[in-house]
Residue, then its C-alpha position, 0 to 999 in steps of 0.5 A: i380533626l384539628i381543624f374541627s377540634i375547637q367546635a367539636a371538643s366543646n360539643n362532646f366531639t360531635l359537630p352541631m351544624m345547621g342544615d341537613y347535617s343535623l336534621q338528617t345525618y344523625a337520624f338517617y345514619a342511626q337508622g342505617y346503623d340499627a338496620f345493619w346490626e338487625f340484619i347481622k344479629y337476626g337476619k332481618v332485612t329492613m325493606f320498609d321504614f315506619s318511623n315517619f308518618l305513612g312510612a317509606n320504601y327504606f331502600g328507595t329513600q336511603s340509597f340516595y344518602y348512604l345505603f350502598s356507600p362502602l364508607f358508611y359501613i366503616l361507621c357501623l363498626c363504631p359502638r352504638k353509644f358513641l355513634y354520634q361521635g363516630i359520625f364526626f370522625h367518619m366525616v373527618l375520614k372522608f376529608a382525609i381520604g379525599g386529600f390522600f387520593m388527591y396527593i397521589l394523583l398530583r405526585k404519581y400522575f402529574s409528577i408534582s413535588k411533595k410539598t406542592s402536592f401536599f398543600a394542593s391536596f390540603a386545599y382540595a380537601f378543605s375547599g369551599w366545595s368540600l366544606f359546603y357539602v358537609w352540611f348536606h352529608f355528601g362527603e363520599v363525593v369529596a373522597f372518591f372524586p380524585l380517584f375518578l381523575m386517577g382512573m382516567e389518567r391511569l388509562l390514558k398513560t398506561r392503557k389500564g382502565i380497571l381503576l376508572s371503572i372501580s372509581l366510577f362505580l364507587i361514586a355511583i353507588s355512593n351517590y347517584f345524584f353526583a354520579v350524573n354530574f361527574a360522568l358528564f364532566g368526566v367526558t369533557y376532562a377525558l377528551f381534554r387530557w386525551i388531546s393533551i397527551y396524544g395530540i391530533n397530529k403525528k408529531r407526538g409519535y402515536s399511531a392512529k391505532e394507538r390514539w383511537g384505541v385508548l379512546l375506545q378503551g376509555v369509552l368501554f371502561y366508562g360504560v362498565g363502571l356505570l353498568m356495575a352501579a346500575f343495580v342501585l337505580 
């Protein structure tokens, strides 16, 4: 909040940013907010959107942006008259979640000091990659990406893969556009970490059964995460 406060405070705690953030975020989130509360109050499910020229499939279009993101429904708890201020704090929340998960990843799974983990997580949350996608309102990927890395580290080190499936599921339902890129990148990262931890020789102390077993687990939990999100497509 402090980082964005100078710009936000002079604009009634909104963030007037060029690009899709101002052109789409305000309109799309307001539409989704109203559709959510229409369903809660009246049981009406918005299937088709008549707000533009010929209309569009509401589910088909908005599933790309926010419709299945759990973070969007936190925004729906904001009072309607403060929705545009809520969008600003909602954006900040995504940065905070991403930095928090990165901090846990570095502290718990890489045993890096508190001070270094804090600055590294801060650098991640406000990296050029993160800030660039603010205007494209794809903050969920910033929030959930470290959780995805945590899931892979947890599986490789403890043989528990539920977190990997959940994190991949969250990324895929929040933004299937990035889920494709992350899934492909994740294979490369996982193989690199698998070789780093288990090695390719017997000096590491792992049997062939353990070595190939954890790799098979990774494939299975990876597949489960993607299949759980297949309903979006």
